[in-house]
VMD Tcl script that builds the backbone (N, CA, C; Angstrom):
set m [mol new atoms 378]
animate dup $m
set s [atomselect $m all]
$s set {name element resname resid chain x y z} {
  {N N MET 1 A 23.244 23.993 -2.146}
  {CA C MET 1 A 22.961 22.942 -3.086}
  {C C MET 1 A 23.328 23.449 -4.484}
  {N N THR 2 A 24.045 22.635 -5.219}
  {CA C THR 2 A 24.418 23.009 -6.573}
  {C C THR 2 A 23.371 22.500 -7.551}
  {N N ALA 3 A 23.497 22.915 -8.788}
  {CA C ALA 3 A 22.537 22.508 -9.815}
  {C C ALA 3 A 22.583 21.011 -10.078}
  {N N THR 4 A 23.668 20.334 -9.732}
  {CA C THR 4 A 23.791 18.905 -10.015}
  {C C THR 4 A 23.385 18.019 -8.855}
  {N N THR 5 A 23.111 18.591 -7.689}
  {CA C THR 5 A 22.712 17.773 -6.552}
  {C C THR 5 A 21.206 17.813 -6.388}
  {N N LYS 6 A 20.686 16.708 -5.894}
  {CA C LYS 6 A 19.250 16.624 -5.624}
  {C C LYS 6 A 19.034 16.718 -4.123}
  {N N PRO 7 A 17.896 17.276 -3.717}
  {CA C PRO 7 A 17.620 17.295 -2.276}
  {C C PRO 7 A 17.400 15.871 -1.773}
  {N N ALA 8 A 17.760 15.631 -0.525}
  {CA C ALA 8 A 17.553 14.310 0.062}
  {C C ALA 8 A 16.059 14.015 0.137}
  {N N LYS 9 A 15.711 12.774 -0.116}
  {CA C LYS 9 A 14.323 12.357 -0.024}
  {C C LYS 9 A 13.896 12.386 1.440}
  {N N ALA 10 A 12.714 12.885 1.704}
  {CA C ALA 10 A 12.212 12.957 3.071}
  {C C ALA 10 A 12.197 11.557 3.692}
  {N N LYS 11 A 12.555 11.483 4.965}
  {CA C LYS 11 A 12.681 10.198 5.657}
  {C C LYS 11 A 11.396 9.381 5.574}
  {N N HIS 12 A 10.235 10.023 5.740}
  {CA C HIS 12 A 8.978 9.274 5.707}
  {C C HIS 12 A 8.716 8.684 4.322}
  {N N LEU 13 A 9.193 9.346 3.258}
  {CA C LEU 13 A 9.021 8.799 1.907}
  {C C LEU 13 A 9.903 7.577 1.705}
  {N N VAL 14 A 11.113 7.630 2.246}
  {CA C VAL 14 A 12.012 6.478 2.164}
  {C C VAL 14 A 11.426 5.306 2.944}
  {N N THR 15 A 10.929 5.580 4.148}
  {CA C THR 15 A 10.313 4.538 4.965}
  {C C THR 15 A 9.121 3.934 4.235}
  {N N GLY 16 A 8.289 4.772 3.644}
  {CA C GLY 16 A 7.125 4.288 2.912}
  {C C GLY 16 A 7.505 3.420 1.730}
  {N N ALA 17 A 8.502 3.840 0.974}
  {CA C ALA 17 A 8.942 3.061 -0.192}
  {C C ALA 17 A 9.521 1.715 0.240}
  {N N ARG 18 A 10.301 1.708 1.305}
  {CA C ARG 18 A 10.842 0.436 1.831}
  {C C ARG 18 A 9.706 -0.488 2.260}
  {N N GLY 19 A 8.719 0.078 2.924}
  {CA C GLY 19 A 7.586 -0.719 3.384}
  {C C GLY 19 A 6.782 -1.292 2.232}
  {N N GLU 20 A 6.558 -0.493 1.193}
  {CA C GLU 20 A 5.791 -0.985 0.038}
  {C C GLU 20 A 6.531 -2.110 -0.676}
  {N N ALA 21 A 7.852 -1.986 -0.801}
  {CA C ALA 21 A 8.639 -3.051 -1.431}
  {C C ALA 21 A 8.582 -4.327 -0.591}
  {N N LEU 22 A 8.708 -4.182 0.733}
  {CA C LEU 22 A 8.627 -5.334 1.624}
  {C C LEU 22 A 7.243 -5.977 1.549}
  {N N ALA 23 A 6.194 -5.163 1.553}
  {CA C ALA 23 A 4.828 -5.690 1.490}
  {C C ALA 23 A 4.601 -6.465 0.200}
  {N N ALA 24 A 5.081 -5.942 -0.932}
  {CA C ALA 24 A 4.913 -6.639 -2.216}
  {C C ALA 24 A 5.597 -8.003 -2.176}
  {N N ARG 25 A 6.829 -8.046 -1.664}
  {CA C ARG 25 A 7.549 -9.330 -1.563}
  {C C ARG 25 A 6.813 -10.285 -0.634}
  {N N TYR 26 A 6.359 -9.787 0.509}
  {CA C TYR 26 A 5.650 -10.615 1.480}
  {C C TYR 26 A 4.381 -11.208 0.862}
  {N N LEU 27 A 3.602 -10.370 0.190}
  {CA C LEU 27 A 2.344 -10.855 -0.399}
  {C C LEU 27 A 2.611 -11.860 -1.514}
  {N N GLU 28 A 3.646 -11.635 -2.309}
  {CA C GLU 28 A 4.007 -12.617 -3.335}
  {C C GLU 28 A 4.403 -13.944 -2.691}
  {N N GLU 29 A 5.124 -13.902 -1.580}
  {CA C GLU 29 A 5.484 -15.126 -0.856}
  {C C GLU 29 A 4.255 -15.849 -0.327}
  {N N GLN 30 A 3.171 -15.100 -0.088}
  {CA C GLN 30 A 1.915 -15.690 0.382}
  {C C GLN 30 A 1.059 -16.208 -0.771}
  {N N GLY 31 A 1.551 -16.076 -1.997}
  {CA C GLY 31 A 0.846 -16.617 -3.155}
  {C C GLY 31 A 0.056 -15.612 -3.969}
  {N N LEU 32 A 0.073 -14.339 -3.601}
  {CA C LEU 32 A -0.619 -13.319 -4.383}
  {C C LEU 32 A 0.258 -12.888 -5.558}
  {N N THR 33 A -0.369 -12.331 -6.582}
  {CA C THR 33 A 0.348 -11.860 -7.760}
  {C C THR 33 A 0.156 -10.354 -7.885}
  {N N VAL 34 A 1.262 -9.620 -7.966}
  {CA C VAL 34 A 1.208 -8.166 -8.086}
  {C C VAL 34 A 0.859 -7.790 -9.522}
  {N N LEU 35 A -0.177 -6.961 -9.678}
  {CA C LEU 35 A -0.565 -6.433 -10.987}
  {C C LEU 35 A -0.081 -5.001 -11.177}
  {N N SER 36 A -0.147 -4.196 -10.123}
  {CA C SER 36 A 0.266 -2.783 -10.189}
  {C C SER 36 A 0.887 -2.367 -8.866}
  {N N LYS 37 A 1.929 -1.541 -8.985}
  {CA C LYS 37 A 2.536 -0.896 -7.810}
  {C C LYS 37 A 2.448 0.602 -8.028}
  {N N ASN 38 A 2.013 1.306 -7.015}
  {CA C ASN 38 A 1.933 2.774 -7.053}
  {C C ASN 38 A 1.182 3.281 -8.284}
  {N N TRP 39 A 0.020 2.688 -8.549}
  {CA C TRP 39 A -0.820 3.117 -9.673}
  {C C TRP 39 A -1.382 4.496 -9.353}
  {N N ARG 40 A -1.253 5.408 -10.295}
  {CA C ARG 40 A -1.678 6.791 -10.069}
  {C C ARG 40 A -2.699 7.236 -11.107}
  {N N CYS 41 A -3.574 8.116 -10.635}
  {CA C CYS 41 A -4.481 8.844 -11.510}
  {C C CYS 41 A -4.622 10.246 -10.917}
  {N N ASN 42 A -5.479 11.060 -11.501}
  {CA C ASN 42 A -5.624 12.439 -11.024}
  {C C ASN 42 A -6.066 12.531 -9.567}
  {N N GLU 43 A -6.831 11.561 -9.088}
  {CA C GLU 43 A -7.392 11.630 -7.731}
  {C C GLU 43 A -6.495 11.036 -6.656}
  {N N GLY 44 A -5.429 10.323 -7.051}
  {CA C GLY 44 A -4.577 9.737 -6.023}
  {C C GLY 44 A -3.822 8.517 -6.497}
  {N N GLU 45 A -3.449 7.678 -5.537}
  {CA C GLU 45 A -2.596 6.530 -5.808}
  {C C GLU 45 A -3.057 5.308 -5.035}
  {N N LEU 46 A -2.942 4.151 -5.680}
  {CA C LEU 46 A -3.125 2.863 -5.013}
  {C C LEU 46 A -1.741 2.256 -4.822}
  {N N ASP 47 A -1.441 1.809 -3.603}
  {CA C ASP 47 A -0.116 1.256 -3.322}
  {C C ASP 47 A 0.122 -0.034 -4.105}
  {N N LEU 48 A -0.756 -1.025 -3.898}
  {CA C LEU 48 A -0.613 -2.314 -4.558}
  {C C LEU 48 A -1.963 -2.813 -5.036}
  {N N VAL 49 A -1.982 -3.367 -6.237}
  {CA C VAL 49 A -3.148 -4.084 -6.747}
  {C C VAL 49 A -2.646 -5.473 -7.104}
  {N N LEU 50 A -3.325 -6.490 -6.570}
  {CA C LEU 50 A -2.869 -7.862 -6.723}
  {C C LEU 50 A -4.038 -8.782 -7.032}
  {N N THR 51 A -3.720 -10.036 -7.308}
  {CA C THR 51 A -4.765 -11.051 -7.367}
  {C C THR 51 A -4.458 -12.105 -6.314}
  {N N ASP 52 A -5.519 -12.628 -5.729}
  {CA C ASP 52 A -5.453 -13.740 -4.783}
  {C C ASP 52 A -6.424 -14.773 -5.327}
  {N N GLY 53 A -5.922 -15.656 -6.177}
  {CA C GLY 53 A -6.813 -16.555 -6.908}
  {C C GLY 53 A -7.618 -15.732 -7.897}
  {N N HIS 54 A -8.952 -15.807 -7.779}
  {CA C HIS 54 A -9.839 -15.070 -8.683}
  {C C HIS 54 A -10.312 -13.747 -8.084}
  {N N ILE 55 A -9.727 -13.358 -6.962}
  {CA C ILE 55 A -10.134 -12.128 -6.280}
  {C C ILE 55 A -9.101 -11.042 -6.539}
  {N N LEU 56 A -9.581 -9.856 -6.896}
  {CA C LEU 56 A -8.709 -8.695 -7.012}
  {C C LEU 56 A -8.495 -8.145 -5.609}
  {N N VAL 57 A -7.268 -7.826 -5.269}
  {CA C VAL 57 A -6.944 -7.292 -3.942}
  {C C VAL 57 A -6.314 -5.916 -4.117}
  {N N VAL 58 A -6.922 -4.929 -3.482}
  {CA C VAL 58 A -6.366 -3.582 -3.438}
  {C C VAL 58 A -5.802 -3.426 -2.033}
  {N N CYS 59 A -4.505 -3.155 -1.966}
  {CA C CYS 59 A -3.824 -3.164 -0.674}
  {C C CYS 59 A -3.188 -1.814 -0.378}
  {N N GLU 60 A -3.545 -1.259 0.750}
  {CA C GLU 60 A -2.919 -0.045 1.265}
  {C C GLU 60 A -1.797 -0.478 2.204}
  {N N VAL 61 A -0.617 0.085 2.021}
  {CA C VAL 61 A 0.536 -0.257 2.851}
  {C C VAL 61 A 0.837 0.929 3.755}
  {N N LYS 62 A 0.931 0.665 5.039}
  {CA C LYS 62 A 1.284 1.700 6.009}
  {C C LYS 62 A 2.489 1.219 6.807}
  {N N THR 63 A 3.551 2.006 6.771}
  {CA C THR 63 A 4.789 1.653 7.464}
  {C C THR 63 A 5.128 2.755 8.458}
  {N N ARG 64 A 5.460 2.359 9.662}
  {CA C ARG 64 A 5.875 3.296 10.700}
  {C C ARG 64 A 7.132 2.756 11.374}
  {N N THR 65 A 7.950 3.668 11.884}
  {CA C THR 65 A 9.153 3.256 12.608}
  {C C THR 65 A 8.874 3.064 14.096}
  {N N SER 66 A 7.731 3.556 14.567}
  {CA C SER 66 A 7.322 3.345 15.958}
  {C C SER 66 A 5.801 3.457 16.009}
  {N N ASP 67 A 5.263 3.056 17.139}
  {CA C ASP 67 A 3.813 3.205 17.322}
  {C C ASP 67 A 3.506 4.338 18.311}
  {N N ASN 68 A 4.414 5.292 18.413}
  {CA C ASN 68 A 4.230 6.432 19.327}
  {C C ASN 68 A 2.957 7.219 19.028}
  {N N TYR 69 A 2.569 7.267 17.780}
  {CA C TYR 69 A 1.369 8.017 17.380}
  {C C TYR 69 A 0.274 7.082 16.882}
  {N N GLY 70 A 0.279 5.857 17.364}
  {CA C GLY 70 A -0.688 4.855 16.946}
  {C C GLY 70 A -0.052 3.874 15.970}
  {N N GLY 71 A -0.709 2.737 15.814}
  {CA C GLY 71 A -0.205 1.715 14.912}
  {C C GLY 71 A -0.366 2.131 13.462}
  {N N PRO 72 A 0.375 1.491 12.569}
  {CA C PRO 72 A 0.312 1.853 11.146}
  {C C PRO 72 A -1.096 1.788 10.556}
  {N N ALA 73 A -1.855 0.759 10.872}
  {CA C ALA 73 A -3.193 0.595 10.285}
  {C C ALA 73 A -4.154 1.694 10.729}
  {N N GLU 74 A -3.908 2.287 11.891}
  {CA C GLU 74 A -4.784 3.344 12.392}
  {C C GLU 74 A -4.764 4.581 11.507}
  {N N ALA 75 A -3.758 4.695 10.644}
  {CA C ALA 75 A -3.662 5.852 9.757}
  {C C ALA 75 A -4.669 5.791 8.613}
  {N N VAL 76 A -5.321 4.641 8.449}
  {CA C VAL 76 A -6.319 4.500 7.384}
  {C C VAL 76 A -7.696 4.754 7.999}
  {N N ASP 77 A -8.149 5.997 7.868}
  {CA C ASP 77 A -9.450 6.363 8.418}
  {C C ASP 77 A -10.549 6.161 7.370}
  {N N ASN 78 A -11.779 6.510 7.714}
  {CA C ASN 78 A -12.911 6.304 6.799}
  {C C ASN 78 A -12.753 7.090 5.501}
  {N N ALA 79 A -12.229 8.304 5.590}
  {CA C ALA 79 A -12.032 9.112 4.381}
  {C C ALA 79 A -11.015 8.452 3.455}
  {N N LYS 80 A -9.915 7.964 4.013}
  {CA C LYS 80 A -8.887 7.285 3.215}
  {C C LYS 80 A -9.454 6.008 2.602}
  {N N ALA 81 A -10.229 5.247 3.366}
  {CA C ALA 81 A -10.838 4.021 2.851}
  {C C ALA 81 A -11.775 4.328 1.676}
  {N N GLY 82 A -12.563 5.393 1.802}
  {CA C GLY 82 A -13.459 5.789 0.710}
  {C C GLY 82 A -12.690 6.183 -0.534}
  {N N ARG 83 A -11.584 6.893 -0.361}
  {CA C ARG 83 A -10.757 7.289 -1.507}
  {C C ARG 83 A -10.153 6.050 -2.178}
  {N N ILE 84 A -9.700 5.087 -1.397}
  {CA C ILE 84 A -9.138 3.849 -1.950}
  {C C ILE 84 A -10.193 3.112 -2.777}
  {N N ARG 85 A -11.417 3.048 -2.280}
  {CA C ARG 85 A -12.491 2.374 -3.024}
  {C C ARG 85 A -12.793 3.103 -4.340}
  {N N ARG 86 A -12.818 4.426 -4.311}
  {CA C ARG 86 A -13.052 5.189 -5.555}
  {C C ARG 86 A -11.920 4.969 -6.555}
  {N N LEU 87 A -10.697 4.999 -6.086}
  {CA C LEU 87 A -9.549 4.762 -6.962}
  {C C LEU 87 A -9.579 3.349 -7.527}
  {N N ALA 88 A -9.973 2.389 -6.700}
  {CA C ALA 88 A -10.047 0.995 -7.161}
  {C C ALA 88 A -11.069 0.848 -8.284}
  {N N ARG 89 A -12.203 1.560 -8.179}
  {CA C ARG 89 A -13.196 1.521 -9.268}
  {C C ARG 89 A -12.568 2.034 -10.561}
  {N N GLN 90 A -11.796 3.107 -10.465}
  {CA C GLN 90 A -11.127 3.649 -11.655}
  {C C GLN 90 A -10.115 2.649 -12.214}
  {N N TRP 91 A -9.350 2.004 -11.339}
  {CA C TRP 91 A -8.377 1.012 -11.786}
  {C C TRP 91 A -9.079 -0.130 -12.520}
  {N N ARG 92 A -10.182 -0.616 -11.932}
  {CA C ARG 92 A -10.908 -1.734 -12.551}
  {C C ARG 92 A -11.452 -1.354 -13.922}
  {N N VAL 93 A -12.035 -0.166 -14.052}
  {CA C VAL 93 A -12.564 0.289 -15.340}
  {C C VAL 93 A -11.425 0.415 -16.354}
  {N N GLN 94 A -10.340 1.058 -15.950}
  {CA C GLN 94 A -9.204 1.253 -16.852}
  {C C GLN 94 A -8.625 -0.080 -17.327}
  {N N ASN 95 A -8.705 -1.102 -16.485}
  {CA C ASN 95 A -8.120 -2.394 -16.813}
  {C C ASN 95 A -9.145 -3.418 -17.304}
  {N N GLY 96 A -10.371 -2.974 -17.567}
  {CA C GLY 96 A -11.383 -3.827 -18.163}
  {C C GLY 96 A -11.926 -4.920 -17.263}
  {N N VAL 97 A -11.892 -4.685 -15.954}
  {CA C VAL 97 A -12.413 -5.669 -14.999}
  {C C VAL 97 A -13.355 -4.978 -14.002}
  {N N ALA 98 A -14.245 -4.189 -14.539}
  {CA C ALA 98 A -15.089 -3.330 -13.706}
  {C C ALA 98 A -15.911 -4.088 -12.669}
  {N N HIS 99 A -16.285 -5.325 -12.955}
  {CA C HIS 99 A -17.212 -6.033 -12.062}
  {C C HIS 99 A -16.589 -7.233 -11.354}
  {N N VAL 100 A -15.278 -7.257 -11.231}
  {CA C VAL 100 A -14.618 -8.369 -10.561}
  {C C VAL 100 A -14.755 -8.224 -9.038}
  {N N VAL 101 A -14.818 -9.365 -8.362}
  {CA C VAL 101 A -14.870 -9.356 -6.900}
  {C C VAL 101 A -13.574 -8.745 -6.370}
  {N N THR 102 A -13.709 -7.789 -5.440}
  {CA C THR 102 A -12.542 -7.058 -4.943}
  {C C THR 102 A -12.507 -7.092 -3.423}
  {N N ARG 103 A -11.325 -7.345 -2.901}
  {CA C ARG 103 A -11.084 -7.318 -1.459}
  {C C ARG 103 A -10.133 -6.159 -1.178}
  {N N TYR 104 A -10.332 -5.509 -0.050}
  {CA C TYR 104 A -9.514 -4.360 0.339}
  {C C TYR 104 A -8.733 -4.707 1.604}
  {N N ASP 105 A -7.416 -4.727 1.474}
  {CA C ASP 105 A -6.527 -5.124 2.565}
  {C C ASP 105 A -5.649 -3.959 3.008}
  {N N ILE 106 A -5.083 -4.126 4.182}
  {CA C ILE 106 A -4.027 -3.245 4.673}
  {C C ILE 106 A -2.850 -4.134 5.057}
  {N N VAL 107 A -1.652 -3.733 4.674}
  {CA C VAL 107 A -0.447 -4.325 5.240}
  {C C VAL 107 A 0.155 -3.252 6.126}
  {N N ALA 108 A 0.145 -3.537 7.422}
  {CA C ALA 108 A 0.676 -2.611 8.424}
  {C C ALA 108 A 2.059 -3.113 8.837}
  {N N ILE 109 A 3.053 -2.258 8.682}
  {CA C ILE 109 A 4.430 -2.651 8.994}
  {C C ILE 109 A 4.984 -1.721 10.065}
  {N N LEU 110 A 5.449 -2.308 11.144}
  {CA C LEU 110 A 6.160 -1.573 12.184}
  {C C LEU 110 A 7.628 -1.949 12.019}
  {N N TRP 111 A 8.446 -0.972 11.599}
  {CA C TRP 111 A 9.832 -1.245 11.232}
  {C C TRP 111 A 10.748 -0.269 11.954}
  {N N PRO 112 A 11.119 -0.598 13.196}
  {CA C PRO 112 A 12.011 0.284 13.947}
  {C C PRO 112 A 13.368 0.387 13.258}
  {N N SER 113 A 14.010 1.534 13.385}
  {CA C SER 113 A 15.288 1.765 12.707}
  {C C SER 113 A 16.366 0.791 13.169}
  {N N ASP 114 A 16.225 0.257 14.370}
  {CA C ASP 114 A 17.247 -0.650 14.900}
  {C C ASP 114 A 16.752 -2.090 15.035}
  {N N GLY 115 A 15.716 -2.440 14.261}
  {CA C GLY 115 A 15.169 -3.783 14.416}
  {C C GLY 115 A 14.568 -4.340 13.147}
  {N N GLU 116 A 14.023 -5.519 13.279}
  {CA C GLU 116 A 13.385 -6.213 12.166}
  {C C GLU 116 A 11.940 -5.733 12.005}
  {N N PRO 117 A 11.444 -5.721 10.775}
  {CA C PRO 117 A 10.055 -5.288 10.550}
  {C C PRO 117 A 9.061 -6.339 11.042}
  {N N GLN 118 A 7.951 -5.841 11.561}
  {CA C GLN 118 A 6.823 -6.683 11.951}
  {C C GLN 118 A 5.696 -6.405 10.947}
  {N N ILE 119 A 5.255 -7.448 10.251}
  {CA C ILE 119 A 4.259 -7.294 9.199}
  {C C ILE 119 A 2.939 -7.853 9.694}
  {N N ASN 120 A 1.880 -7.073 9.519}
  {CA C ASN 120 A 0.532 -7.503 9.870}
  {C C ASN 120 A -0.346 -7.328 8.641}
  {N N HIS 121 A -0.786 -8.435 8.028}
  {CA C HIS 121 A -1.641 -8.391 6.848}
  {C C HIS 121 A -3.091 -8.508 7.286}
  {N N LEU 122 A -3.832 -7.427 7.134}
  {CA C LEU 122 A -5.240 -7.357 7.532}
  {C C LEU 122 A -6.092 -7.505 6.268}
  {N N ARG 123 A -6.773 -8.637 6.142}
  {CA C ARG 123 A -7.538 -8.946 4.934}
  {C C ARG 123 A -8.976 -8.449 5.043}
  {N N GLY 124 A -9.428 -7.808 3.981}
  {CA C GLY 124 A -10.836 -7.427 3.890}
  {C C GLY 124 A -11.290 -6.416 4.919}
  {N N VAL 125 A -10.436 -5.492 5.290}
  {CA C VAL 125 A -10.780 -4.572 6.378}
  {C C VAL 125 A -11.274 -3.199 5.924}
  {N N LEU 126 A -11.178 -2.897 4.644}
  {CA C LEU 126 A -11.605 -1.564 4.190}
  {C C LEU 126 A -12.954 -1.636 3.512}
}
mol reanalyze $m
mol bondsrecalc $m
mol representation Tube
mol addrep $m
């Protein structure tokens, strides 16, 4: 590798980024409004923060190319759900909406390399 070339992005990062972009478009088509994508703080990252009417929606996006190791949504365990809730509290405080009603969703995408993506929007599951 020369000084002018960058290492290739890991395949799972590319898959994740494609899935997050697809999820944002899908949710917007469903009438939600994206407020933040990949919001970061010292403790971690929120994939998508949106509004659904007067409800704030914090959405974790999980994309897999196969279900060989379980479905995409299965990757969100109790520890991950707790971290998402803590991060969401920080997002709300930072954005001056500390006490707004919040729903926690998962968009699970199964996107085989040789096929069309299957999107499953799980509302209020975290």
